[in-house]
N, C-alpha and C positions, 0 to 999 in steps of 0.2 A: 387506204389511209384511215386511221381511227378517228372517232369523234374528238378525242383528247388532242390528237395531233392537229386537227382542223382548228380547234380553239386556240392552240398555241401559235398558229401561223399569223404573222403580223399582217396588218391591213396595209398592203403595199401602196395602193392608190392614196390612202390617207397619209401615209408617211411621205410620199412624194409631194402631195399637195402642201404638207407642212413645210418641207424643205424649200419648195418653190416660193412659198409665202415669206419664209425667212430671208431667202436670198433676194427676193424682189421687193423688200421694204424700201420705201422712197429714199430714206437717208443712206442706206447701204448702196443703192444704185447711184445716187448722186456722188457719194464718196468714190465709188469705182470709176465713174466717168471723169471725176476731177483728177484722180491719180493717173488716168490714161492721157491726160493733157500735159504734154511735156513742158510747154511754155508756162503753164500755170504752176506746175510743181517746181520748175526752176525759179520762178518769181517768188514762190513761198520759201524756198531754201535761202534765197538772197535776203528776204525780209527777216527770216529767223536768224541768219548770221548777223545782220545789223542789230537785231534785238539782243543777241548774245553779247556783242561788243558794247552796246549801250548799257546793259545791266552790269557788265563786268568792268566798266570804264575805270572805276576806282582802283582796280588792281592791275589793269592792262595798260593804262596810259604811261608813257615814259617820263612826262613832265607834268607839273601842276598847270592846268589850263589857264589859270589866271595869273600865274607868275610871270613877271616881266624880266627881261635880260637886256644886256647892253648890245646884243647882236640883233639888230633890227633888219627886217626884210631879207633875211638870209635865204639863199636858194635851196631847193630840195636836196637832201643828202648832206647837209652841213653837219660837221662833227663838233659837238660842244666839247671844248678842251677841258672845261672845269669838271663836268660830270662824266665825260668820256662816252656820252650817249649821242646818237645821231638824231638830228631833226629831219625825219624822213620827208616831210612835206615843207620843210623850211619854217621860218618864223614870220609873224606879221609885223605891222608898223610899230608895235610896242614891244617886240621881241618875244611874244608869246608863241608857244609851239602850236603849229597849225594842226598837226595830227592829233594832239591831245584835245584841242578844242573841237575838232571834228568828231571825235569819239564821244565826248560829253554832249555835243550838240545833237547827236543821234537820239538821245533820250527825249528831247523836246519834239523832234520830228516824228518819232514813233508814238509819243503820248498824245499828240494832237488828234489823229483820227480816232483813237480809242475813246478819249473823253468826249470829243465832239459828237461822234456817232452814238455814244451813250445818252447824251442830251437829246439827240434827234429821236432815238427810239423811245425814251421815257416820255417825251412830249408828243411826238407825231403819231405813234401807234395807238395810245389810248384815245386821242381825239378822233383819228380816223375810224377806229373801232366803234366808238359811240355814235359818230355821225352816220356811218353806214348801216349800223344795226337798227337804231331807233328812227332815223329819217325825220321827216316832217320839219317842225320848227327848230328842233335841236340841230338837225343836219344843216338847215339854212344858216343858223347863227354861226356854227363852227366853220362852215365853208366860206361864208362871207368874211369872217375874220382871217381865214387862210388866204383869201384873195387879196385882202388888204396887205398882209405880210408879203405876198408875192409882188405887190406894187413897188416895194422898196428894193432897189438894187442891193444884192447881198453884201458886196464889199462895202458899199456906202453905209449900210446899216451897221456893219461891224465897226467901221471907223467911228461912227457916232457913239456907239455904246462904249468903245474903248476910251474915247475922249471924255465921256461923262464919268465912267467908273474907274478910270485910271489904267495904267499899263502894268498888268501882271499876267502871269501865265493863265491863271484861272479865269480872269476876265476875258482874255482872248479866246480860251476854249469855249466858255459859255456863250460868248457873243457869236462865235462861228456856229454853234449849235442852234441858237435862236434864229439865225439867218437861214438855216438849212431844213428845219423841221417841216415846213409846209409841203415839200415834195413827198416826204414820207406819209403825211396825213392823206394826201390825195391818193397815193398808191394803196394804202391800207383801206381807205373808204371804197375804192373801186373793187378791191378783192372781196370785201365783206358784202357788198351789194350782190355779188354773184353767188357767194357761198351760202348766204342766209336763205336762198331759195332752193338749195339742194334738198333732195328727198330725205336724207338722213337728219338734216336740221329740222325740217318740217315735222318729221316723225318724232323727234325728241321733244319738240314743242307740243305736239298733240298729246303726249303722255304726261304733260305737266312740268317739264323741265323749265327752270327759271331762266331769266335773261342772262344773269351772271354765269350760271352753269353752262348755258349754251355757248356763250362767247369764250369761256375759259377752256372747255373740253372739246368743242367741235369746230369753232371758227379760228381761234388763235393758232392751233397746231397746223392748220391748213394755209395760213398766210406767212408762216415762218420762212418758207423758201424765197418768195419775192422780197421779204424784208432783209434777209441775209444778203441776197444779191445786190440790193440797192446800197446797203451799208458798205459792202466791199468795193463796189464801184465808186463810192464817194470818197474812199480813203485817199486816193491821189490828189483830188481837189482840195481836201482839207489841208494836206501838207503844203500844197502850193499857196493856198490862201494865207497860212501862217507865215510862210516865207515872204510873201508879198507884203504883208503888214510890217514885218521886220525890215524889209528892204526900204519901205517908205518911212521908216523911223517911228512906227507906231507899235512895234513889238515890245518885248521885255527890255529890261535894263541892258545896255550894250555890253556890260561886263559879263553877263550870263551867256555862255556859249550856245548859240543857235546857228544853224546853217544860213538862215536868212540874214541874220545880223552880220555874219562873216562875209557874205556876198556884198552887203550894203557898205560895210567899212572898207573892204578891199577894192570896191569898184572905183573909188576915188583915185587910186593909183594904178588902174588897169593898164595904162599905157607903158608903165615901167615894170610892174610886177604882176603880170597877167595871171600867173599860176595861183596867186592868192585868191583870185576870183573864180578861176576855172575849177579848182579842187572842190570847194563846197558846192558850187553849182552842179558839178558832175555828181556829187553825192545825192543831191536832191533829185536829179534826173534819173539816176539808177534806182533809187528807192521808189519813186513814183511810177517808173516803168515796170518794176517788179510787182508792185501792188496792182497796177493795171492788168497785168497778166493774170494775177490771182482773181481779180474781179471778173474778167472775161471767162476764166475757168469756172468760177462759181455760177455764172449765168448759164453757161453751157451745161453744167452739171445738173442744175435744177430745172432747166428748160431745154431738153435735148433738141427740140424743134429749131432753136436758134442755131445750133451747130450744124444741123442737117441742111439748113437753108443757106449756109455760107457757100 
């Protein structure tokens, strides 16, 4: 073999190392483990289907969700003689189509965890990052404030905030986020306390890297896994909390279709028209169960030790 041929021969070990490095990247490995979890994928598909229904409700609903008719409390499958369309899930006590209200109500139930967890991340992550990285007096002040927030029962705090600032979707979303951020702060602080002592962080600091650069480039990317897991695990609780507020009469205007409001209104006649309560309650249960599977799948994907310990 000539010298030219040797020079053209690819470095097989180097190529193999490159391929293994690409395949074994944390995000790709987590995605692979998630896709191998049948329950998690099934839950994600259910949630995506509900999201599709919610986003396309304007075009998919058979009736106006707020329109009232003379046919009240009709049973599922009732055929409207005027429009020639069927009330698949019947009508409520005001003659409104339950299916249409259910489809529009999905918008609120799906928006709740997204907005609430956005508030949790925007508040909890920076506070936990600052407390864990700088320590000392700053850590003490942030964590004592966090402890004070933990002293208030979450639902009670939300009820107080809603009572003060009024009943609106954004008030409920922000109130739920305010009641939930302390858990995120504690999680992030604990992760930062471990990561900031790692060799690569100490090495970056020794060559003059600033605090902001260290946190942004070396610490934040390494806490994304636990943050994502906590966010997804909190999704079902956020939905149930909003439904609970609506059931207690502290949710949005009753004319706005939400699953919690539908359960609250229909519950008064549950002995006579049980299906009006069961249908929205079942929708809440299905969505929360699906998101629970997704949360469990995310936890197992980012921390395979959890799945192997089961």
